[in-house]
mmCIF file of the N, C-alpha and C atoms, coordinates in Angstrom:
data_MODEL
# 
_entry.id   MODEL 
# 
loop_
_atom_site.group_PDB 
_atom_site.id 
_atom_site.type_symbol 
_atom_site.label_atom_id 
_atom_site.label_alt_id 
_atom_site.label_comp_id 
_atom_site.label_asym_id 
_atom_site.label_entity_id 
_atom_site.label_seq_id 
_atom_site.pdbx_PDB_ins_code 
_atom_site.Cartn_x 
_atom_site.Cartn_y 
_atom_site.Cartn_z 
_atom_site.occupancy 
_atom_site.B_iso_or_equiv 
_atom_site.pdbx_formal_charge 
_atom_site.auth_seq_id 
_atom_site.auth_comp_id 
_atom_site.auth_asym_id 
_atom_site.auth_atom_id 
_atom_site.pdbx_PDB_model_num 
ATOM 1   N N  . MET A 1 1  ? -43.582 83.890 15.427 1.00 0.00 ? 1  MET A N  1 
ATOM 2   C CA . MET A 1 1  ? -43.137 82.708 16.095 1.00 0.00 ? 1  MET A CA 1 
ATOM 3   C C  . MET A 1 1  ? -42.332 83.094 17.334 1.00 0.00 ? 1  MET A C  1 
ATOM 4   N N  . ALA A 1 2  ? -41.465 84.081 17.204 1.00 0.00 ? 2  ALA A N  1 
ATOM 5   C CA . ALA A 1 2  ? -40.650 84.502 18.346 1.00 0.00 ? 2  ALA A CA 1 
ATOM 6   C C  . ALA A 1 2  ? -41.527 84.998 19.491 1.00 0.00 ? 2  ALA A C  1 
ATOM 7   N N  . ARG A 1 3  ? -42.572 85.735 19.157 1.00 0.00 ? 3  ARG A N  1 
ATOM 8   C CA . ARG A 1 3  ? -43.469 86.241 20.209 1.00 0.00 ? 3  ARG A CA 1 
ATOM 9   C C  . ARG A 1 3  ? -44.202 85.097 20.895 1.00 0.00 ? 3  ARG A C  1 
ATOM 10  N N  . LEU A 1 4  ? -44.655 84.124 20.115 1.00 0.00 ? 4  LEU A N  1 
ATOM 11  C CA . LEU A 1 4  ? -45.351 82.977 20.689 1.00 0.00 ? 4  LEU A CA 1 
ATOM 12  C C  . LEU A 1 4  ? -44.431 82.194 21.614 1.00 0.00 ? 4  LEU A C  1 
ATOM 13  N N  . LEU A 1 5  ? -43.208 81.938 21.168 1.00 0.00 ? 5  LEU A N  1 
ATOM 14  C CA . LEU A 1 5  ? -42.257 81.214 22.015 1.00 0.00 ? 5  LEU A CA 1 
ATOM 15  C C  . LEU A 1 5  ? -41.969 81.989 23.295 1.00 0.00 ? 5  LEU A C  1 
ATOM 16  N N  . ALA A 1 6  ? -41.867 83.301 23.200 1.00 0.00 ? 6  ALA A N  1 
ATOM 17  C CA . ALA A 1 6  ? -41.644 84.119 24.390 1.00 0.00 ? 6  ALA A CA 1 
ATOM 18  C C  . ALA A 1 6  ? -42.825 84.014 25.345 1.00 0.00 ? 6  ALA A C  1 
ATOM 19  N N  . LEU A 1 7  ? -44.038 84.042 24.808 1.00 0.00 ? 7  LEU A N  1 
ATOM 20  C CA . LEU A 1 7  ? -45.231 83.913 25.651 1.00 0.00 ? 7  LEU A CA 1 
ATOM 21  C C  . LEU A 1 7  ? -45.294 82.556 26.350 1.00 0.00 ? 7  LEU A C  1 
ATOM 22  N N  . LEU A 1 8  ? -44.764 81.542 25.698 1.00 0.00 ? 8  LEU A N  1 
ATOM 23  C CA . LEU A 1 8  ? -44.776 80.191 26.266 1.00 0.00 ? 8  LEU A CA 1 
ATOM 24  C C  . LEU A 1 8  ? -43.593 79.932 27.194 1.00 0.00 ? 8  LEU A C  1 
ATOM 25  N N  . GLY A 1 9  ? -42.735 80.924 27.375 1.00 0.00 ? 9  GLY A N  1 
ATOM 26  C CA . GLY A 1 9  ? -41.598 80.748 28.270 1.00 0.00 ? 9  GLY A CA 1 
ATOM 27  C C  . GLY A 1 9  ? -40.394 80.092 27.614 1.00 0.00 ? 9  GLY A C  1 
ATOM 28  N N  . ARG A 1 10 ? -40.292 80.194 26.301 1.00 0.00 ? 10 ARG A N  1 
ATOM 29  C CA . ARG A 1 10 ? -39.171 79.670 25.513 1.00 0.00 ? 10 ARG A CA 1 
ATOM 30  C C  . ARG A 1 10 ? -38.921 78.175 25.728 1.00 0.00 ? 10 ARG A C  1 
ATOM 31  N N  . PRO A 1 11 ? -39.931 77.334 25.494 1.00 0.00 ? 11 PRO A N  1 
ATOM 32  C CA . PRO A 1 11 ? -39.746 75.887 25.664 1.00 0.00 ? 11 PRO A CA 1 
ATOM 33  C C  . PRO A 1 11 ? -38.704 75.311 24.710 1.00 0.00 ? 11 PRO A C  1 
ATOM 34  N N  . ASP A 1 12 ? -38.440 76.016 23.607 1.00 0.00 ? 12 ASP A N  1 
ATOM 35  C CA . ASP A 1 12 ? -37.445 75.540 22.646 1.00 0.00 ? 12 ASP A CA 1 
ATOM 36  C C  . ASP A 1 12 ? -36.040 75.514 23.231 1.00 0.00 ? 12 ASP A C  1 
ATOM 37  N N  . ARG A 1 13 ? -35.784 76.279 24.251 1.00 0.00 ? 13 ARG A N  1 
ATOM 38  C CA . ARG A 1 13 ? -34.454 76.315 24.870 1.00 0.00 ? 13 ARG A CA 1 
ATOM 39  C C  . ARG A 1 13 ? -34.190 75.112 25.765 1.00 0.00 ? 13 ARG A C  1 
ATOM 40  N N  . HIS A 1 14 ? -35.215 74.327 26.034 1.00 0.00 ? 14 HIS A N  1 
ATOM 41  C CA . HIS A 1 14 ? -35.075 73.161 26.909 1.00 0.00 ? 14 HIS A CA 1 
ATOM 42  C C  . HIS A 1 14 ? -35.044 71.852 26.132 1.00 0.00 ? 14 HIS A C  1 
ATOM 43  N N  . LEU A 1 15 ? -35.022 71.930 24.818 1.00 0.00 ? 15 LEU A N  1 
ATOM 44  C CA . LEU A 1 15 ? -34.993 70.731 23.984 1.00 0.00 ? 15 LEU A CA 1 
ATOM 45  C C  . LEU A 1 15 ? -33.555 70.328 23.686 1.00 0.00 ? 15 LEU A C  1 
ATOM 46  N N  . PRO A 1 16 ? -33.317 69.029 23.528 1.00 0.00 ? 16 PRO A N  1 
ATOM 47  C CA . PRO A 1 16 ? -31.979 68.602 23.104 1.00 0.00 ? 16 PRO A CA 1 
ATOM 48  C C  . PRO A 1 16 ? -31.767 68.977 21.635 1.00 0.00 ? 16 PRO A C  1 
ATOM 49  N N  . PRO A 1 17 ? -30.519 68.980 21.180 1.00 0.00 ? 17 PRO A N  1 
ATOM 50  C CA . PRO A 1 17 ? -30.284 69.252 19.758 1.00 0.00 ? 17 PRO A CA 1 
ATOM 51  C C  . PRO A 1 17 ? -31.013 68.231 18.882 1.00 0.00 ? 17 PRO A C  1 
ATOM 52  N N  . VAL A 1 18 ? -31.633 68.700 17.823 1.00 0.00 ? 18 VAL A N  1 
ATOM 53  C CA . VAL A 1 18 ? -32.444 67.845 16.963 1.00 0.00 ? 18 VAL A CA 1 
ATOM 54  C C  . VAL A 1 18 ? -32.109 68.125 15.502 1.00 0.00 ? 18 VAL A C  1 
ATOM 55  N N  . VAL A 1 19 ? -32.072 67.069 14.702 1.00 0.00 ? 19 VAL A N  1 
ATOM 56  C CA . VAL A 1 19 ? -31.960 67.199 13.254 1.00 0.00 ? 19 VAL A CA 1 
ATOM 57  C C  . VAL A 1 19 ? -33.197 66.539 12.662 1.00 0.00 ? 19 VAL A C  1 
ATOM 58  N N  . HIS A 1 20 ? -33.963 67.289 11.904 1.00 0.00 ? 20 HIS A N  1 
ATOM 59  C CA . HIS A 1 20 ? -35.185 66.773 11.288 1.00 0.00 ? 20 HIS A CA 1 
ATOM 60  C C  . HIS A 1 20 ? -34.913 66.559 9.805  1.00 0.00 ? 20 HIS A C  1 
ATOM 61  N N  . VAL A 1 21 ? -35.075 65.328 9.360  1.00 0.00 ? 21 VAL A N  1 
ATOM 62  C CA . VAL A 1 21 ? -34.860 65.000 7.948  1.00 0.00 ? 21 VAL A CA 1 
ATOM 63  C C  . VAL A 1 21 ? -36.198 64.586 7.358  1.00 0.00 ? 21 VAL A C  1 
ATOM 64  N N  . ALA A 1 22 ? -36.618 65.279 6.318  1.00 0.00 ? 22 ALA A N  1 
ATOM 65  C CA . ALA A 1 22 ? -37.904 64.986 5.686  1.00 0.00 ? 22 ALA A CA 1 
ATOM 66  C C  . ALA A 1 22 ? -37.727 64.936 4.178  1.00 0.00 ? 22 ALA A C  1 
ATOM 67  N N  . GLY A 1 23 ? -38.672 64.332 3.537  1.00 0.00 ? 23 GLY A N  1 
ATOM 68  C CA . GLY A 1 23 ? -38.647 64.256 2.084  1.00 0.00 ? 23 GLY A CA 1 
ATOM 69  C C  . GLY A 1 23 ? -39.069 62.885 1.612  1.00 0.00 ? 23 GLY A C  1 
ATOM 70  N N  . THR A 1 24 ? -39.119 62.722 0.326  1.00 0.00 ? 24 THR A N  1 
ATOM 71  C CA . THR A 1 24 ? -39.586 61.475 -0.261 1.00 0.00 ? 24 THR A CA 1 
ATOM 72  C C  . THR A 1 24 ? -38.485 60.441 -0.381 1.00 0.00 ? 24 THR A C  1 
ATOM 73  N N  . ASN A 1 25 ? -37.327 60.857 -0.848 1.00 0.00 ? 25 ASN A N  1 
ATOM 74  C CA . ASN A 1 25 ? -36.233 59.919 -1.103 1.00 0.00 ? 25 ASN A CA 1 
ATOM 75  C C  . ASN A 1 25 ? -34.961 60.347 -0.382 1.00 0.00 ? 25 ASN A C  1 
ATOM 76  N N  . GLY A 1 26 ? -34.165 59.353 0.017  1.00 0.00 ? 26 GLY A N  1 
ATOM 77  C CA . GLY A 1 26 ? -32.836 59.621 0.537  1.00 0.00 ? 26 GLY A CA 1 
ATOM 78  C C  . GLY A 1 26 ? -32.711 59.832 2.030  1.00 0.00 ? 26 GLY A C  1 
ATOM 79  N N  . LYS A 1 27 ? -33.798 59.697 2.768  1.00 0.00 ? 27 LYS A N  1 
ATOM 80  C CA . LYS A 1 27 ? -33.722 59.930 4.210  1.00 0.00 ? 27 LYS A CA 1 
ATOM 81  C C  . LYS A 1 27 ? -32.766 58.963 4.896  1.00 0.00 ? 27 LYS A C  1 
ATOM 82  N N  . GLY A 1 28 ? -32.835 57.702 4.537  1.00 0.00 ? 28 GLY A N  1 
ATOM 83  C CA . GLY A 1 28 ? -31.960 56.706 5.156  1.00 0.00 ? 28 GLY A CA 1 
ATOM 84  C C  . GLY A 1 28 ? -30.501 56.984 4.887  1.00 0.00 ? 28 GLY A C  1 
ATOM 85  N N  . SER A 1 29 ? -30.184 57.364 3.669  1.00 0.00 ? 29 SER A N  1 
ATOM 86  C CA . SER A 1 29 ? -28.801 57.692 3.308  1.00 0.00 ? 29 SER A CA 1 
ATOM 87  C C  . SER A 1 29 ? -28.320 58.932 4.047  1.00 0.00 ? 29 SER A C  1 
ATOM 88  N N  . VAL A 1 30 ? -29.165 59.940 4.122  1.00 0.00 ? 30 VAL A N  1 
ATOM 89  C CA . VAL A 1 30 ? -28.793 61.176 4.808  1.00 0.00 ? 30 VAL A CA 1 
ATOM 90  C C  . VAL A 1 30 ? -28.536 60.901 6.279  1.00 0.00 ? 30 VAL A C  1 
ATOM 91  N N  . ILE A 1 31 ? -29.403 60.119 6.909  1.00 0.00 ? 31 ILE A N  1 
ATOM 92  C CA . ILE A 1 31 ? -29.236 59.812 8.326  1.00 0.00 ? 31 ILE A CA 1 
ATOM 93  C C  . ILE A 1 31 ? -27.976 58.988 8.556  1.00 0.00 ? 31 ILE A C  1 
ATOM 94  N N  . ALA A 1 32 ? -27.703 58.016 7.709  1.00 0.00 ? 32 ALA A N  1 
ATOM 95  C CA . ALA A 1 32 ? -26.495 57.200 7.852  1.00 0.00 ? 32 ALA A CA 1 
ATOM 96  C C  . ALA A 1 32 ? -25.245 58.068 7.713  1.00 0.00 ? 32 ALA A C  1 
ATOM 97  N N  . PHE A 1 33 ? -25.240 58.960 6.735  1.00 0.00 ? 33 PHE A N  1 
ATOM 98  C CA . PHE A 1 33 ? -24.111 59.857 6.517  1.00 0.00 ? 33 PHE A CA 1 
ATOM 99  C C  . PHE A 1 33 ? -23.941 60.802 7.704  1.00 0.00 ? 33 PHE A C  1 
ATOM 100 N N  . LEU A 1 34 ? -25.035 61.387 8.171  1.00 0.00 ? 34 LEU A N  1 
ATOM 101 C CA . LEU A 1 34 ? -24.989 62.306 9.301  1.00 0.00 ? 34 LEU A CA 1 
ATOM 102 C C  . LEU A 1 34 ? -24.534 61.598 10.568 1.00 0.00 ? 34 LEU A C  1 
ATOM 103 N N  . ARG A 1 35 ? -25.008 60.392 10.783 1.00 0.00 ? 35 ARG A N  1 
ATOM 104 C CA . ARG A 1 35 ? -24.601 59.627 11.955 1.00 0.00 ? 35 ARG A CA 1 
ATOM 105 C C  . ARG A 1 35 ? -23.096 59.376 11.937 1.00 0.00 ? 35 ARG A C  1 
ATOM 106 N N  . ALA A 1 36 ? -22.563 58.997 10.787 1.00 0.00 ? 36 ALA A N  1 
ATOM 107 C CA . ALA A 1 36 ? -21.124 58.752 10.664 1.00 0.00 ? 36 ALA A CA 1 
ATOM 108 C C  . ALA A 1 36 ? -20.329 60.021 10.967 1.00 0.00 ? 36 ALA A C  1 
ATOM 109 N N  . ILE A 1 37 ? -20.793 61.147 10.470 1.00 0.00 ? 37 ILE A N  1 
ATOM 110 C CA . ILE A 1 37 ? -20.111 62.417 10.723 1.00 0.00 ? 37 ILE A CA 1 
ATOM 111 C C  . ILE A 1 37 ? -20.135 62.755 12.209 1.00 0.00 ? 37 ILE A C  1 
ATOM 112 N N  . LEU A 1 38 ? -21.305 62.648 12.821 1.00 0.00 ? 38 LEU A N  1 
ATOM 113 C CA . LEU A 1 38 ? -21.436 63.007 14.234 1.00 0.00 ? 38 LEU A CA 1 
ATOM 114 C C  . LEU A 1 38 ? -20.660 62.060 15.139 1.00 0.00 ? 38 LEU A C  1 
ATOM 115 N N  . GLU A 1 39 ? -20.661 60.766 14.822 1.00 0.00 ? 39 GLU A N  1 
ATOM 116 C CA . GLU A 1 39 ? -19.888 59.817 15.622 1.00 0.00 ? 39 GLU A CA 1 
ATOM 117 C C  . GLU A 1 39 ? -18.393 60.078 15.483 1.00 0.00 ? 39 GLU A C  1 
ATOM 118 N N  . ALA A 1 40 ? -17.934 60.404 14.284 1.00 0.00 ? 40 ALA A N  1 
ATOM 119 C CA . ALA A 1 40 ? -16.515 60.697 14.075 1.00 0.00 ? 40 ALA A CA 1 
ATOM 120 C C  . ALA A 1 40 ? -16.096 61.969 14.815 1.00 0.00 ? 40 ALA A C  1 
ATOM 121 N N  . ALA A 1 41 ? -17.029 62.897 14.948 1.00 0.00 ? 41 ALA A N  1 
ATOM 122 C CA . ALA A 1 41 ? -16.733 64.157 15.629 1.00 0.00 ? 41 ALA A CA 1 
ATOM 123 C C  . ALA A 1 41 ? -16.790 64.022 17.147 1.00 0.00 ? 41 ALA A C  1 
ATOM 124 N N  . GLY A 1 42 ? -17.302 62.888 17.606 1.00 0.00 ? 42 GLY A N  1 
ATOM 125 C CA . GLY A 1 42 ? -17.371 62.671 19.054 1.00 0.00 ? 42 GLY A CA 1 
ATOM 126 C C  . GLY A 1 42 ? -18.662 63.129 19.625 1.00 0.00 ? 42 GLY A C  1 
# 
């Protein structure tokens, strides 16, 4: 993966910070909790 990203010019370095939440249950709760934490942190 590192070699491929290097060949592509490291496009991953130009992306904004991202949190990916996946799974069957609890995504809404996790996102709500994470949002509260991030908003409280500024």
